[in-house]
N, C-alpha and C positions, 0 to 999 in steps of 0.2 A: 659193413661190403658183403652182405650175405648176397645181394644182388650179383657181383662179379663172381663171385665163386660160383653162384647159380648157373649164369653164363660157361664157364668151365666148365661145367660136368652137361651141359646140352652140348656144346660141341663136342666134346669127346663120346658121348651115345648118341648123337644123331648127325654128325660132321658127315659130308662127303669127301670122299678122297680125292684131292686136285692138285695138281701141278702148276708150278708157279714161274712166274720171272727169275726168280733166285734160284730155280732147279732143286729147293730143298726137299719139298713137298707140303701141304699140309691138307689137315681137317677142316672143312668151310662149314658154316650154314651161311643162309642168304635172310637178312633183314633181321635186325635185334633191336632192344628198346630197353635202358633203364634209366629209372629217374632216381635222383639223388636230393635227399632236403637237406638244403646246406645250411638250416638251422639246427640241425641235430651234430652237427662236427665236420669239419674238413676233410673230404675223401680223401684221404691219403694213404696206402693200401699199409693195413697190420699185420696180414699173414706173411708179409716179407718185407724186409727194408725198402724204402723206394726213397731216394733222395730228392727232398724239397729243394735243396738247392739248384741240383740241375733241372729240374721244372721251374723255377722262378726265373734262372738267368736265361733260359731259350725262351721263354715268354718274353722277359724285357728287352731280348733281341729283336724278336717279332716287333712290340710295340713298336720299338726305337725304328723300325723301316728298314733295320740291318741285315743284308743278304750276305758280309762276309763271317767264315769260320774265325779271323782273328780274335775276333771280339768275345768267341766264346771262349778261344783258347786261354785267351786274358784272366777269364773267370775260372779258369781249370774245368772246362766243360766240355766234353768230347762225345755228343750226341751224335754231333753232323760232321764229324774226321773222315769218316770210312766214304762217302759219296765225294768229298772232296779229293782225299787222296784217288777215288778210283780216276777222276776226271785227270791227275797227273801221270799216276803210272800207265793210262791208256793213252796217253798224247805223245806227238812228235817229239817235244824235249826232252821226255824221259830216257833215261840210257843205262838205269839199274837192271837187275834180275828181274827175270820175270813175274810180273805180281797176275797174271789172268787168273782167274776165281781166286783171289786172294782169300775172301770170307771162308770158301768152304776148304780148300786146301792147306789154311793155317790150322783148321782143327784136326787134320789126319795123318799131317807130316812134320814132325820136329823142327827137322832143319830147315824147313818152308818157315815154319812159323817164327824162327830166329830172325831166318830172313826179314823176313813182314814186319818185325818190331823193330827193328835197327831202318828200315826202309820209312817206316811212320813216323819212328821219334827225328829222323832227319827232317822228314816234312815236315811235322809240327816246328821243329826248328827253324825251319825257313819261312812259313808264313810268319812266325811273330817277329824275325828280324830282318826281312828281306821285302819290301814296298812292294815291288815290283811283281815278285814271285807271290805275294799274296796276293795283289791285285787280280792276277792271271788263274789262278791257280786253287786260293781259298775262297774264290768268291762260286755261290751254287745258282748262279743266274735269278733270274725275276722269282722267286720262294716267295713264302711268307710273307715276311716284312715288306717288300716290295708291293705284293696285292693290297694290304690291307692299310697302306698309308700313302701308295705313290701309284696307284690304279691309271696306268696310260689310256688317254683319250683319243679317238681318232681327228680330234682336231690339235693333237700334238701337247695338251695339258695334262693334266693328271688329279685325281679322286683322291683324297682323302678318306676313305671310306669307316677308317676307325675313329676320328674327329667327327665326322658327320654322323656317325651314328650316336654317338654320345651327346649331341647336341639333339638329335631327335628324341632322344630317350628324355631329354630336359623338358624341350618345349612344345612334343607330340607324344605324351607317355602311352596314349593309345593308339596309335599308329601302330598297323598291322605289318611294317616297312622296315623294321630296325635290323638290317640284315646286312651282314658283311660277308662277301664273297671271294675266298682264293685260287676257285677253278677259273681261269683265262685259256683257253681253247688256243689261242694264237701262240702263247708262251709256254706249252707245253715241253716242247722240243728243247727248249733252253733251259728247262729246270732240270738241275741235278736230281731231284725223286719231285716229280709233280704231287700237288697237293694231295694227301692221304683224309686229313680233315678241311672238308671242303667248303662246307657254307656254316654259319652260326646264326642263331636267332635270338634277339631279346624280346621278353614282354613283361608289362609292369601291371599289377593288380595289386591293390589293399596294401601300396606302399612298397611291395617287395618287388624285386627284378629276379627275375627267371632266363634261364637260357636255354636251347637246345641247340645242338652241333650234329649235322649230318655228318658222317666219315663214310667213305665211299670204302675203304678197306683198312681192317682194324686188325693187329697183332696183337692178339687177346694177352700173350701171357708177356711180352715185354714191352709194347706200344703202349696199349690198353690203361695199364696205371698212369704213366704218364698224363695220355690226352685226360683223362677224366680230371687230375687234379689240376693240369694246366687249363681248364676253362673253369672250372670250380677258381682255381684263383682270379682267372681274367673277369668272372661273374662278379667277385667278392670287391674288384679294383672299379671298376665301372661303378658297381651298386654305390660306393663310398664317393665315387666322383658325380654321382647324380643326387648323392643325399638321400638314399635308398635303403632300407634292406635288402637282404639277401632272401629266395624264394626258392627254387628247384634247379638243380641242373639236370638235364634229360639228353640221353646221350642215344643217338641213332646211328645205327650203323648198317652199312654193306655187307661185302664180302667180308664176314666175322670167320677169323681162324687162328688155328694154332699149329706154328710150325713144326713138322712132324720129330725135330729135333728138340722139341722143347717139351715133350709128352712126361718125360720123367721128373724135369722141373713142376709141371702143374699137378703132377700127382701129390707129388711132396707140399705143393703149396695147400692141396685139397685137404691135405691129413691135420692140418692146422687150423686153431680156432681162432675166429676176429677177434680183435682187441676193440676198447673204446677209443672214438677217434679221436683226433687233436684238435685242435684250436688254433685258427688264421689270427696272428698280429699285425696288426701296423704300429709303426715305432710312431710314438709322438710326434705330431708336426711334419708327419710325411709329407710331399709333396703332392704334386699333382701325378695322373698316371703319365704323363709324356717327361716328366724330367723322375720319375721313382728310380731308385736304385736297391740293391738287391739286400744292402744294409737297412731297408727302411718295411722288409717283412720276414717273419718270422714264424714259426709254431710253437705251440706250448701243447705238452703231454703228450708227447709221441712216444709210445713205448709199443715198436715192433717187432715181430719173431725177426729174425736173422734174416740176412739177403740171400736169395739164391740166383745164382750166375748161371748164363746161357748167352749162347753165340749169337748174333746179330745176322739176320737174313741180309745180304746186301747184294 
């Protein structure tokens, strides 16, 4: 993962100081590209432990067209909790303590941090146990899964982009139209978080499937390791579905940034030497991509450095 560590150094050394939506502040560069040969191993970060289980369960959630965090909570995956929680605590039905700016305040005020944990625990329990509450507050709006699997049309129908691109790869491998997009301007205001990874394209050559992702906004320390592994996993899954080997994953990013409250963690990661990449394995007899479950996927030979914690900017 030298490509990723080189990017971290590049942003630290050349990034412009910018303000952002979360008011955390960033060091940012615009426009970057990394290439990963998937034949050399699965690109899961080795300079810090990165949870493959969370990456895989989130991707399966997208693939199934789901947009409600209840499914993720059932898999003990909390990647999207903060965005659904924000929807609840800023809504008219919320009558608990003020949670304004909870992402930043919980880092600075121990008393507030305790309140936040209590409210978040209550929120998660309600999403899991109360269907009406989950329907109202657990749903994130028309985010990735809906755009991938049920893009709405002007005629009132929908387009299953993921199914269509798989059929296109199978039937017209040389096509230049193997594209899935999550950026639907009509629905941006209805989404808990507008898509960061906005568009991906597949390419077939010499019996291998490659994927290029364009990501408009890339949180280099926390988000990017997940994005790299997620789209590498998707490439493996679709290659398997189409009877192909894997080629490259190419990651192209727009606003490529390090949050100011991640700089210490980034420097700690840069002090570590990369280790051998693990191998992705599918369980024998694993089903189609559309029926696949978390137990059908696994990683072998993963020996990372310890995890490095950092706050999420919401």
